[in-house]
C-alpha positions, 0 to 999 in steps of 0.5 A: 148622970155623966157622960163619958166620951172616948175615941172610937177611931176615924173614917175618911179622916173624921174622928168617931166617938163613943158616948157612954150613958150610965144611969142610977140603976145600973143600965147603960147606953153606948152611942156612936156619932158613926150612924148615929148607932146605938152600939151597946144597951146594957140591963141588969136582970133581977139576979144583978147579971147584966144582959147585952139587950142588942147586938154589937160590933167591937170596932168601927170597921166593922160597922163600916163593912156592915150591910145590916144597919146594925144600930143605926139611924136609918134614913133619908127614907127608911124601908122601900121606895118601889122602882127607885122613884117617885113623882112629886109636884109633877117631877120625877125624882130618880133614886139609887136602886140599892134594894134589887129594883128598889130604893132601900133605907135612903139609899147608897148615901144613907145616914147610916154610914155618916159621921154626925155632929154631936153634943152632950147634955147632962143633968142629975136625972138624965143625960142626952146626946144630940146628933146632927146632920145635913143631907144636901139637896139631890143627895141619892136622888132626894130633893131639898137640903135636909137638917136632921136632929137625933137626940138620944136621952137615958133617964133613971127610969131605965127609959132610952128616948130618941126624939127625931126632927128634920127641916127642908128647904123642899118638899120631900119625903121623910121617914127616919127609924132606929134599927137596932137588934134586939137581944133580950134572951140569951137564947141564940134563937128569938123563938121563946121571946114573947112579942106583943104588937098593937096592930091588927094589919099588915100592909100587903106586899109583893114577892119583892116585899114592896106594898100593894096598897092593900092591908092584911088582917092579922088574925088568924095569921102568923103576924098576929101578936095582938096579945103577947106570944111567943115568937115560934108559936106564931111562927110555927102555927098551923095556919100560915100565909103567903106573906110569912112564907115569901120571907120564912119569917118577919119582914113586914110592916104593921099598921099601928093602931094608936101611935100616939107615943103615950101607950106601947105600941109593941112590948118584948119579953124574954122569959130566961132573962126577965127583962121587958122592953115596951116601944112607944112611937108617933110613927104609923108603922112598925117593921117587925124584922127577924129574917128567915127563921127557917134557915140555918143562919139566923140573926138571933135577934129581932128588929122593930123599926118605927116608920112611915109606910113603905113606898108611901111616896107613891101611895097617896092612900097611906099616911102622908110622909112629904114634909114642906119647907114650912114644916117640921118632921118630928118623930119619938121612939122611946124603949123603956126596959123593966123586969118581969 
């Protein structure tokens, strides 16, 4: 497989390139070294029609201006850290408050707005783009010089694999995610899209969507996607829940049952296009995001963001998110596309 590299503009004097990967099955992916962004995922349906499976922008300036993290790698810490602070080894670290009173998605100097270094690898069966980035000690209030690698690989089995790794010279919380907005259906709304999430619980949250430390069983609530169900059917069911009503849709962290990367933790199906996407990850949580499903301006897309739990730096009962200098952060996110 070959990788085509083309110019996509400049930001702050740095060149931004687009990397186009295409496999033998007709699937193509376009990546940007700005934000580590997935710009496009294109998959052929059974009739040979190319379906654009993620929302995209045409120009670099639109990505620069975008506040929705569209298609980007998010870090240093995906989701919220309460009150923009955490204490580690007796030292309080004050972070950017860019999500109301909370730190959101790494703060103002997040990975989604940075130009990453890039290298490529090609073989007969796959093509890879390896993005690297260094986040200096104190950036956004976080301790440690952190070196990050994000390797995207497309193969001929219609799998897009993202391997994330990082090292630090000071203990620090790390949680990266991929923030693609998926559009497997050609509908303008996500209601007909079918979803399965292998999770029996979601993390409870207060009115600012910050976890309380408690958990909510998904059964008999709008959060129950233990079997594949159209999103609108679950969202409009008679039995509602205060967590759902706070958003009018979905913006919640699912507690994955077996995030070992061997079995899919979520599956998305679009009946109109016949496209299926299975998501695999080794991270313990999955943020399912649609925004409000009741407002006139809807996303027309859904996000599935593998992550450590929100506010885990302040909640020792949650899975450990701290990485020490002698350790390496490692996570896998894989998207496998097929036809139903």
